[in-house]
N, CA, C and O of each residue as an XYZ file, in Angstrom:
360
protein
N       0.836     -1.178      0.000
C       0.000      0.000      0.000
C       0.883      1.245      0.000
O       1.912      1.297      0.674
N       0.469      2.219     -0.750
C       1.216      3.474     -0.782
C       0.688      4.405      0.303
O      -0.385      4.180      0.862
N       1.452      5.448      0.592
C       1.024      6.428      1.587
C      -0.269      7.112      1.157
O      -1.082      7.474      2.007
N      -0.467      7.290     -0.108
C      -1.696      7.902     -0.616
C      -2.909      7.023     -0.317
O      -3.959      7.527      0.080
N      -2.767      5.709     -0.507
C      -3.856      4.786     -0.217
C      -4.151      4.728      1.289
O      -5.308      4.697      1.707
N      -3.103      4.715      2.077
C      -3.275      4.710      3.540
C      -3.999      5.969      3.983
O      -4.873      5.919      4.849
N      -3.635      7.097      3.389
C      -4.274      8.366      3.725
C      -5.761      8.339      3.375
O      -6.584      8.837      4.142
N      -6.108      7.766      2.234
C      -7.516      7.661      1.831
C      -8.300      6.805      2.825
O      -9.388      7.184      3.258
N      -7.734      5.638      3.187
C      -8.422      4.765      4.138
C      -8.579      5.439      5.504
O      -9.600      5.265      6.170
N      -7.589      6.192      5.909
C      -7.689      6.917      7.186
C      -8.799      7.965      7.110
O      -9.534      8.159      8.079
N      -8.925      8.635      5.979
C      -9.989      9.627      5.796
C     -11.365      8.973      5.826
O     -12.292      9.505      6.436
N     -11.498      7.839      5.179
C     -12.772      7.114      5.175
C     -13.128      6.667      6.590
O     -14.268      6.837      7.021
N     -12.170      6.101      7.315
C     -12.419      5.643      8.689
C     -12.825      6.814      9.583
O     -13.731      6.686     10.406
N     -12.159      7.946      9.422
C     -12.477      9.127     10.211
C     -13.887      9.622      9.909
O     -14.625      9.983     10.826
N     -14.267      9.642      8.641
C     -15.611     10.078      8.263
C     -16.680      9.151      8.829
O     -17.718      9.616      9.302
N     -16.434      7.845      8.784
C     -17.395      6.889      9.333
C     -17.542      7.040     10.846
O     -18.648      6.954     11.382
N     -16.428      7.263     11.524
C     -16.489      7.477     12.980
C     -17.287      8.734     13.301
O     -18.066      8.746     14.254
N     -17.101      9.785     12.518
C     -17.853     11.020     12.724
C     -19.343     10.817     12.511
O     -20.154     11.318     13.289
N     -19.713     10.084     11.461
C     -21.128      9.790     11.211
C     -21.729      8.960     12.336
O     -22.871      9.185     12.734
N     -20.969      8.008     12.846
C     -21.457      7.187     13.960
C     -21.706      8.043     15.198
O     -22.711      7.861     15.885
N     -20.813      8.959     15.480
C     -20.984      9.830     16.653
C     -22.221     10.707     16.512
O     -22.969     10.886     17.473
N     -22.436     11.248     15.335
C     -23.632     12.072     15.100
C     -24.885     11.220     15.235
O     -25.875     11.663     15.818
N     -24.854     10.001     14.705
C     -26.003      9.103     14.818
C     -26.350      8.786     16.257
O     -27.525      8.788     16.627
N     -25.355      8.517     17.064
C     -25.593      8.225     18.487
C     -26.183      9.447     19.188
O     -27.099      9.304     19.998
N     -25.684     10.625     18.898
C     -26.210     11.850     19.521
C     -27.669     12.078     19.142
O     -28.485     12.427     19.995
N     -28.000     11.884     17.877
C     -29.387     12.060     17.433
C     -30.288     11.017     18.076
O     -31.388     11.344     18.522
N     -29.841      9.763     18.132
C     -30.629      8.712     18.766
C     -30.900      9.032     20.234
O     -32.025      8.861     20.705
N     -29.889      9.492     20.957
C     -30.053      9.825     22.378
C     -31.037     10.970     22.555
O     -31.839     10.958     23.489
N     -30.986     11.954     21.674
C     -31.895     13.095     21.772
C     -33.336     12.678     21.477
O     -34.264     13.154     22.130
N     -33.524     11.806     20.516
C     -34.876     11.391     20.135
C     -35.507     10.454     21.149
O     -36.714     10.527     21.380
N     -34.730      9.583     21.753
C     -35.282      8.637     22.711
C     -35.488      9.275     24.080
O     -36.185      8.710     24.924
N     -34.900     10.431     24.310
C     -35.015     11.084     25.610
C     -34.096     10.417     26.609
O     -34.101      9.193     26.740
N     -33.326     11.188     27.296
C     -32.361     10.611     28.216
C     -32.781     10.828     29.667
O     -31.932     10.943     30.551
N     -34.083     10.882     29.910
C     -34.560     11.016     31.278
C     -34.355      9.715     32.020
O     -34.454      8.632     31.442
N     -34.069      9.828     33.296
C     -33.921      8.633     34.104
C     -34.637      8.828     35.425
O     -34.770      9.950     35.913
N     -35.093      7.732     35.996
C     -35.770      7.790     37.281
C     -34.772      8.163     38.369
O     -33.571      7.937     38.220
N     -35.267      8.735     39.461
C     -34.393      9.153     40.551
C     -34.892      8.547     41.859
O     -36.095      8.453     42.102
N     -33.931      8.135     42.701
C     -34.280      7.540     43.991
C     -33.243      7.941     45.026
O     -32.039      7.865     44.780
N     -33.719      8.365     46.175
C     -32.842      8.638     47.314
C     -33.327      7.768     48.469
O     -34.504      7.800     48.828
N     -32.411      6.989     49.048
C     -32.795      6.087     50.122
C     -31.650      5.950     51.118
O     -30.489      5.802     50.736
N     -31.997      6.002     52.403
C     -31.022      5.823     53.475
C     -29.839      6.791     53.339
O     -28.681      6.387     53.447
N     -30.138      8.039     53.106
C     -29.076      9.027     52.955
C     -28.627      9.534     54.318
O     -29.341      9.385     55.309
N     -27.478     10.114     54.361
C     -26.947     10.663     55.607
C     -27.447     12.084     55.846
O     -28.400     12.540     55.214
N     -26.795     12.756     56.751
C     -27.166     14.114     57.136
C     -26.422     15.115     56.250
O     -25.258     14.906     55.908
N     -27.103     16.200     55.884
C     -26.478     17.280     55.122
C     -26.572     18.555     55.937
O     -27.656     18.941     56.374
N     -25.439     19.208     56.143
C     -25.405     20.442     56.923
C     -24.674     21.521     56.141
O     -23.583     21.295     55.618
N     -25.285     22.687     56.069
C     -24.645     23.844     55.446
C     -24.560     24.928     56.503
O     -25.575     25.340     57.065
N     -23.367     25.380     56.768
C     -23.183     26.474     57.715
C     -23.126     27.761     56.904
O     -22.270     27.924     56.033
N     -24.026     28.651     57.195
C     -24.099     29.889     56.418
C     -25.189     29.793     55.368
O     -26.241     29.199     55.605
N     -24.935     30.380     54.205
C     -25.926     30.427     53.126
C     -25.714     29.262     52.173
O     -24.585     28.966     51.784
N     -26.815     28.593     51.795
C     -26.691     27.506     50.831
C     -27.915     26.619     50.788
O     -28.993     27.006     51.239
N     -27.743     25.430     50.246
C     -28.825     24.455     50.119
C     -28.338     23.112     50.641
O     -27.310     22.598     50.199
N     -29.078     22.553     51.576
C     -28.787     21.224     52.103
C     -29.819     20.265     51.533
O     -31.021     20.513     51.636
N     -29.362     19.169     50.930
C     -30.272     18.240     50.272
C     -29.896     16.805     50.601
O     -28.761     16.389     50.368
N     -30.852     16.039     51.146
C     -30.645     14.609     51.347
C     -31.675     13.807     50.568
O     -31.698     12.578     50.648
N     -32.520     14.488     49.823
C     -33.542     13.819     49.021
C     -33.188     13.889     47.547
O     -32.037     13.679     47.163
N     -34.188     14.186     46.722
C     -34.031     14.290     45.274
C     -34.384     15.711     44.876
O     -35.475     16.194     45.182
N     -33.462     16.384     44.190
C     -33.710     17.754     43.775
C     -33.142     17.938     42.373
O     -32.009     17.543     42.101
N     -33.924     18.534     41.490
C     -33.445     18.784     40.147
C     -34.544     19.296     39.246
O     -35.704     19.362     39.653
N     -34.193     19.661     38.025
C     -35.187     20.149     37.072
C     -36.224     19.076     36.758
O     -35.870     17.923     36.511
N     -37.490     19.445     36.768
C     -38.554     18.484     36.492
C     -38.410     17.884     35.105
O     -38.814     16.743     34.883
N     -37.850     18.622     34.180
C     -37.730     18.146     32.808
C     -36.660     17.073     32.640
O     -36.633     16.400     31.610
N     -35.784     16.895     33.616
C     -34.693     15.928     33.453
C     -34.879     14.653     34.250
O     -34.051     13.747     34.153
N     -35.949     14.553     35.041
C     -36.167     13.362     35.861
C     -37.498     12.730     35.479
O     -38.540     13.382     35.537
N     -37.462     11.468     35.091
C     -38.676     10.747     34.729
C     -39.269     10.065     35.961
O     -38.588      9.889     36.972
N     -40.507      9.693     35.869
C     -41.151      8.943     36.940
C     -40.615      7.513     36.937
O     -40.245      7.036     35.864
N     -40.549      6.818     38.022
C     -40.903      7.265     39.354
C     -39.751      7.985     40.052
O     -38.578      7.702     39.806
N     -40.108      8.903     40.910
C     -39.133      9.591     41.747
C     -39.483      9.251     43.185
O     -40.615      9.476     43.613
N     -38.531      8.712     43.940
C     -38.808      8.322     45.314
C     -37.733      8.838     46.259
O     -36.563      8.957     45.897
N     -38.161      9.139     47.473
C     -37.247      9.532     48.547
C     -37.718      8.813     49.805
O     -38.807      9.090     50.308
N     -36.905      7.894     50.315
C     -37.275      7.088     51.469
C     -36.174      7.132     52.515
O     -34.989      7.037     52.194
N     -36.577      7.276     53.762
C     -35.640      7.244     54.883
C     -34.430      8.143     54.645
O     -33.279      7.738     54.813
N     -34.732      9.365     54.252
C     -33.644     10.314     54.005
C     -33.183     10.927     55.314
O     -33.942     10.998     56.281
N     -31.941     11.368     55.336
C     -31.367     11.959     56.532
C     -31.812     13.394     56.734
O     -32.527     13.964     55.910
N     -31.378     13.963     57.840
C     -31.718     15.343     58.163
C     -30.961     16.301     57.253
O     -29.848     16.017     56.809
N     -31.588     17.434     56.988
C     -30.944     18.489     56.204
C     -31.055     19.776     56.994
O     -32.159     20.241     57.276
N     -29.927     20.350     57.349
C     -29.909     21.569     58.149
C     -29.132     22.647     57.412
O     -28.088     22.387     56.814
N     -29.664     23.864     57.469
C     -29.005     24.975     56.797
C     -29.127     26.219     57.666
O     -30.167     26.464     58.277
N     -28.041     27.009     57.715
C     -28.071     28.248     58.483
C     -29.014     29.266     57.861
O     -29.913     29.786     58.522
N     -28.797     29.543     56.583
C     -29.643     30.482     55.854
C     -29.762     29.986     54.422
O     -28.777     29.973     53.684
N     -30.945     29.585     54.030
C     -31.138     29.059     52.688
C     -32.257     28.055     52.647
O     -33.316     28.285     53.230
N     -32.041     26.920     51.957
C     -33.081     25.924     51.777
C     -32.598     24.542     52.202
O     -31.434     24.188     52.011
N     -33.514     23.768     52.783
C     -33.226     22.400     53.165
C     -34.267     21.494     52.523
O     -35.457     21.807     52.540
N     -33.825     20.372     51.955
C     -34.735     19.435     51.304
C     -34.425     18.021     51.755
O     -33.278     17.580     51.687
N     -35.456     17.300     52.221
C     -35.282     15.902     52.598
C     -36.215     14.993     51.807
O     -36.262     13.789     52.058
N     -36.949     15.548     50.866
C     -37.922     14.762     50.093
C     -37.648     14.923     48.607
O     -36.520     14.737     48.152
N     -38.687     15.269     47.851
C     -38.558     15.469     46.408
C     -38.869     16.912     46.086
O     -39.926     17.426     46.452
N     -37.947     17.567     45.401
C     -38.144     18.967     45.017
C     -37.766     19.134     43.558
O     -36.611     18.958     43.169
N     -38.758     19.475     42.768
C     -38.516     19.718     41.344
C     -38.382     21.217     41.133
O     -39.197     22.006     41.611
N     -37.348     21.589     40.414
C     -37.076     23.008     40.193
C     -37.729     23.492     38.919
O     -37.607     24.666     38.570
């Protein structure tokens, strides 16, 4: 094989890999990448000062599919801010 032929095959392989990557991205977008969320037997969350303490499930409603569960979550304490021990959709 000449260097020219090797270069052509490398270009073809690179193009195919690029098409495969685009195909996977489109497939993931079309099928939806939502996943169920579960929090169970979590520990304690403490924030000293300003912030958010979370021992449950918290996130954008659009990114979490049903079912969403929070069981036996730990305490959440915060000096100034928000505390969540259950399910909170933003």
